[in-house]
N, C-alpha and C positions, 0 to 999 in steps of 0.2 A: 522456652520455646522454640523450636527451629522452623522457620517459614520458608520453603525451598521452592526451586523452580521459575523465579520471576523474571530477575533482571539478566538480560542479555548482554552478554559480551562482544569479543569479535566475530563469535557463531552469529548474531542476529540476522536475522533472513533480511537482505535488504533488496533482494531482486525486485523489481517493479517491472511492468511493461516498457519497452523499447519506444520511442518515441517516432512516428512515420509523418514525415513532412513533407509538403509538395516538391520542392526541389529533387531534380531527378539523382544526384549523388547520393542524398540523403535516403530516398526511395529504393535505390538500386542496392544501396549499403542493406537495410533491412529485406529483400528479396534475397540479399547473398547470405545473409544471417541465417534466413527460414530454410535454406538449402543446405546448412550447416559450413559454410563457407564464411567462416569466422574472421580470417585473415583479410579475405575478400573485402568483406563488411567495413572492418577497421580501415583499411586502406581508402574506401570511398568514403568514409565518415572524417577522417583527420582534416583533409583540405577544407572543407565547409566549417568546420569544428574552430580551426585556428584563425578562420575569417571572422567568428563570431555568431555562427548558426547555432541556436539555442538546442534544436533537436539535434543536431551531429554531437555538441558537446555532452548531452547528457546520455547519449548512445554509448559514446567513449567511455563513458563513468561506468554503464554496464558491462562493457567490455572488460575493463581493468577490474571490476569488481568479480564478475564471474571467471575471469582468467582465460575469456575465449578470442582467439586472434592475435591474445597479447599474453605476457605473463602477468597471472592475479597481480594486483597492487592497488593496496585498499588505499594508499598515499594518492596516488594518482586519479582513483575514483574519487576520493574526496574533492581533488584540484578541478577535473571535468564537470563534477557535481555542481561545485560553486560558483563555476562561469554561468552554466545554465539558469541556476537558480537565482543569479545577481540578476539576469534577464525578466525574471517572474515566470519561469518554467514552472509549472506546479508539482508535475512527478519529481523535477530534480530538488525543489524544495525538501520533500519528504525525503527523497535519499541522500540529501546533504545533512539533512539532520541523524539519519540513520548511520551515516558513517561517521560523521564526527564523534557521536556517541561511543560506535564501536571502538572508535582510534583513541578513546578516552579524554575527548574534549568536551565531556557532557554539559559544563557550563555554557559552552557555545552551541551544543546541539538544543538546550532547553527551548531557547527561541523559535526554531526552524519545526521542533516536532510538536510545538504548542500552534504553530500556523497551520501544518498538515494535519495535525488532528481535529482543529477547528474546520477543516474543509471536510473530515469525514473519513480521513485515511487511517484504515485500519492498524498498519503496522506503527504510526505515530501513536495513535490511541494506545496500543498496547504498552511499548514502550515508556511513553509520559505517565501511563498510569501505574506503572511499578516503580518509576522516580516517585511519584508523590506517595507511593504505597511505603517506600521504603526510607523516604524522606533524603535522596540521592539528588543533591544540589536545589532542588526546588523543597520548602517547608514542608512536612509529612502531613497528608490528608486523605486520611480512608475515604471519605465519602468521595470526593473527587476521583479519587485513583479506581473504585471500585466502577464508577460512572464510565468513565473512560476505558477501562477493560471490558466492560459489559457490550458497550458501543461496537469495540473490535471484536469482541466474540459474536455479536450478531452477524457480522459481515462474514463470519466463518473461519475466521482464525485461527486454527486448533490450539496454539500456544496459550491465547486468551482465554477459552474455555477449561483449558487447564489451570490458569491462573485464578481464575473464578472461582472455582473450586476449592483451592486452597486459600484465598482469600475468605471465603464463606466461612473459615475455622474460625477469623478472628473478629467477624463484624457483629454488632448485635443487630437486632433487627429493626430497629429504629433507623441505626444507621443505613443499613441495607436499604430501607424503603427510602431514604431520602436520595441516597446513592439511584436509585433506580429512576426517580423523580429527576434527578439532573440529568440522568443519561437521556431522558427523552427531550431536556431542553438543549440538550447538546444536537439533539437528531434535528428538532426544527431551526435552530442556529444553521448547522450543513448546510440546510434546504433554502438558506437564503444567501445570494452573493454578497461577499466580502467588497469593501471600498477598494479601489485599486491602491495598491503598494502598501496596504495596513497589514499589520500584525498584531495579533492580540498579547497584552503583555502576560508575563507568566505571574500569576496570582499565588497569593500565598494564604495558609491556612489561619484563622484567627485563633483557634486551639491545637493543642497539640495532643492526640491519641495516644495511649498505652505502645511504649517502643516494643519493637519487633527488630530482630537482627537482621540485617540486610543481607541480600541473597547476591550470590555472583556465578549462579550456576544458569550458562545459556542455555535457551530453548532447543529443539530441534528445528533444523531449517526445512522451511515449504517450499514446496516445488518450484522449479524456474521456470516463468512462462516465456515464451518465445517474445519476438519484439513486436509489439502493436502499440497505439496511443490512446489513450483514453482521453474523454473530453467529457466533464461534467454538463448536464441540462438537464432542465426541468423534468418532472415528473409526468408521464404518460397520462393526457387529460382523458381520455377513453377506457372504458374497462371491459369491451368488445375486442375479441381477437380477430385481425383481419390481415391477410398475410400480403403485405406490400414489398415482398421481397430483401426485408432486413433481416438480419440475426445478430445476434452477441457471440462475440469470441470472447472466450472466458480465460483462455489461454493455449500452450501449445506444449507437449510432453514427449522428452524421450521413451519415457516408461507407459504406455498405454493404462496401466493400473492406476497410476497416479493420475492420469485424466478422469478417470472414472471414480477416483478416489474424490476428487474436487467437487464432480456433480454432486456424489452423494452429502457433502458440505453445505452445498451454497442451493441444491436443486428446489427448497423450498423458499425461495425469494423469488420464482419465477412461476407462479403457479397457470395453468393451463398451458404451459409452453413445452416443447418435448426437448430432447437434446439429441445431438447427432457427433461422432468421432470419426473426424475425417482426417483420413493420412495426407500427410506432405512431408513428402521424402522419408526422413527418420522421424520425424514428430507426429503425434495424434493431436490435433485441434478439437477443442471443446465448442461445439456451435449449439447457440440455443433461440428457439424461434415457434413461430413468426411472429413481426413485429410488421405495423401497418407502415411506418415511416421511420426515417433516421432519426427524428424528433422522440418518437415513442421507445425507438431502441436504447438511444442515450438516456432517457429518462430511466429506464429500468436499470442502467448500470450505477444508477447513484448509490454508492456506498459499499459496492463491489469492488475489487481491484485483484487482478486487473480484466477489465472490462472494457470492450471495443466494439461498437455497431459497425456491421459490414455488411456490405449487400451482394446479392447472388450476382 
């Protein structure tokens, strides 16, 4: 039997939101990026990145990954991601793991993907889950694979939903139930802050499930978001909906149809909130709200990427 469409190669969607820092050059670079002035953005970021600014380093990695303002170069993207990840930049850690995976360095990618997946990054959960399913670098474990890809699918990643449908063909009812229980455990762990500087080890399965031929078909790329920065925060304490001037930006797209497609995928995660499609130059921003405070908005972002609180 042949299992199709799971493991990503060079085509894996590595795009994550760019980071917005308080330093003026980095902020000015983000603003230039949003105007479509990608070279101007890169020029503003390079100096701070060379001096060790983690946000600027991550943003340069994004530029090289996407080929905007500079020629596309995944090796350079990996280099800049690694510099930011080495400073504990969470978005860079996920993107670094994905870049390593895409560059064929899967043994090095696994610990970074494990770290990001533990925090709830859906892209890392998806790729790590396919690694466990195929026994790629890590020991094959279908229960863990299904749990990780379930978490990724719940965040709205289309590739993960497709992968689950294919996994269902090979999972027993008992293994599927065990995986869903494990997925709930992963969700609870993601809601707890990790200890500084710690990365969970790559675990191995205690038993080998039946062999399934590994797959090397890359998934479709997800839409590229515009530069923003996410910051995990506790879930909102109040269920009442009050307008405190805060919204969530879920991305910005050159194609308005992709903006509406994104809301169709994740809108169910924001009950009682409305969506707005706001033009910003050539981009269409997806804004969701209202929220009473930045903390409430940031809490609603948990498990959604990209997602960033913005004030009116």
